[in-house]
Structure formats: structure tokens, C-alpha cells
C-alpha positions in Angstrom: 0.0 0.0 0.0 2.9 2.4 0.9 4.5 1.9 -2.6 1.2 2.5 -4.3 0.6 5.8 -2.4 4.2 7.0 -3.0 3.9 6.2 -6.7 0.5 7.9 -7.0 1.9 11.0 -5.2 5.0 11.0 -7.5 2.8 10.7 -10.7 0.4 13.4 -9.4 3.4 15.7 -8.6 4.9 15.2 -12.0 1.6 15.8 -13.8 1.1 19.0 -11.6 4.6 20.1 -12.4 4.0 19.6 -16.1 0.9 21.7 -16.0 2.5 24.4 -13.8 5.5 24.8 -16.1 3.6 24.8 -19.3 4.6 21.3 -20.4 8.4 21.7 -19.7 9.6 20.2 -16.4 12.9 21.7 -15.1 15.7 19.1 -14.9 16.6 18.9 -11.2 13.6 19.5 -8.9 13.3 17.9 -5.5 10.3 20.0 -4.6 8.3 22.8 -6.2 5.7 25.3 -5.0 2.3 25.3 -6.7 0.1 28.0 -5.3 0.5 27.8 -1.5 1.2 24.1 -1.4 4.6 22.5 -1.5 4.7 19.1 -3.1 7.5 16.6 -2.5 7.8 13.7 -4.9 9.5 10.6 -3.7 10.2 7.9 -6.3 10.8 4.4 -5.1 13.6 3.9 -7.6 15.5 6.9 -6.6 18.3 4.9 -5.0 18.7 2.3 -7.7 17.2 3.8 -10.8 14.7 2.1 -13.0 14.4 -1.7 -12.6 16.4 -3.4 -15.4 15.2 -6.4 -17.4 16.3 -9.6 -15.5 18.7 -12.1 -17.0 17.3 -15.5 -18.1 16.3 -17.5 -15.0 16.3 -14.5 -12.7 13.8 -11.9 -11.5 14.5 -8.4 -10.2 14.4 -8.3 -6.4 14.9 -5.5 -3.9 17.1 -2.4 -4.1 20.1 -3.3 -1.9 23.2 -1.1 -1.4 22.3 1.0 -4.5 21.8 -2.0 -6.9 18.9 -4.1 -7.9 19.1 -7.8 -6.9 18.9 -10.5 -9.5 17.1 -13.2 -7.6 17.3 -16.7 -9.2 13.9 -18.3 -9.7 13.5 -21.5 -7.6 13.6 -23.9 -10.5 16.9 -22.5 -11.8 18.9 -21.8 -8.6 21.0 -24.9 -9.0 21.9 -23.9 -12.6 22.6 -20.3 -11.7 24.5 -20.8 -8.5 25.5 -24.5 -8.4 24.9 -26.8 -5.5 24.3 -25.2 -2.1 27.6 -25.1 -0.2 28.0 -25.9 3.5 27.4 -22.7 5.5 30.0 -21.2 7.7 29.6 -21.4 11.5 26.7 -19.0 12.6 25.3 -18.7 9.0 22.7 -20.5 6.9 22.5 -20.6 3.1 19.9 -18.2 1.8 18.8 -17.3 -1.7 20.7 -17.4 -5.0 21.4 -13.7 -5.7 23.5 -12.4 -8.7 24.9 -15.9 -9.3 26.1 -16.6 -5.7 24.5 -18.2 -2.6 23.9 -15.8 0.3 25.3 -16.7 3.6 22.6 -15.3 6.0 23.6 -14.8 9.6 21.4 -16.6 12.1 19.6 -14.1 14.4 21.5 -14.9 17.5 24.9 -14.4 15.9 24.3 -11.4 13.7 26.1 -9.1 16.1 29.1 -11.3 16.2 29.2 -11.9 12.4 28.5 -8.3 11.3 29.2 -6.1 14.3 26.8 -3.4 15.5 24.1 -2.2 13.1 25.4 1.0 11.5 23.2 4.1 10.9 21.6 3.8 7.4 22.2 6.2 4.6 19.5 8.6 3.6 16.6 6.7 1.9 17.8 3.3 3.2 17.1 1.0 6.2 19.4 -1.6 7.7 18.4 -5.2 6.6 19.9 -8.6 7.3 23.5 -9.6 8.0 24.6 -11.2 4.7 28.1 -12.5 4.0 29.5 -10.6 7.0 28.0 -7.2 6.1 24.7 -5.4 6.9 22.4 -4.8 4.0 21.2 -1.3 3.2 17.7 -1.8 1.9 16.0 1.0 0.0 12.8 2.2 1.5 
């Protein structure tokens, strides 16, 4: 629901800007004033850009650390990533992402494997502990 509302607000804001500027939208606008109302447009793909077309056997996942995930579809994970390896101590094997198996830290050992959770960058939130690093997931 949140994404639908954000997308609707963004499209409404762009349509209003287009009307307000006579069909020509200025290049770099984060906000604009229309009458007495200030409209802020937040696009979900701001951190990663537009979703690309997935490679064969993959689908586009979340925006992580400024890049779109290529998540292997369940039937082709073995082909894209090979056999699941044995996990390191304190980890379990996760999904096949970008041609590699994720090593997901178990909840009780995330602090040991990745350290303290850092402060997220603007527009992100801290996700799971993957391969010894905290994910930055786009909001």
C-alpha cells in the first residue's frame, strides 16, 4: 500500500509540475511550489534507478546497497549458483542472488558476524546480515 501511495503521489506531482511549467519540467527539482502548497515527490527507484530487465532464469528483487538484486527463480537456482555449499559457523545458506548463494547470519549471531548495526544512509534502512555485512535496503 505504501508503494502505491508513493507512486501515486509521484505521478500526481509530475503531472502537476508539467501543468505548472507549461509542459516543460525543469531538470533537477526535488520539490516545487504550486500556489500555497509545496509538493515533494518521492520515487521508489531513486536509490537504484529504474528496474532493469532480468537475466534469463532470474527476477528483479529489492534495491540493496544501491543496486537491484537479480534473484534466481526457484527452478533454476541450481543452474545459476550450483549446489548449495555448507554454511560457515553461525550462518545458513539463503537465496541465489546475482549468481552466488547468500550466507545469512542466524539471528543470535548477527552481532558477532557483522558487528553493531550502522546508521543507514538517507533513503535506506538496515536489513539482514549477509556475507558478513549489513544490507542497506532502499525504503
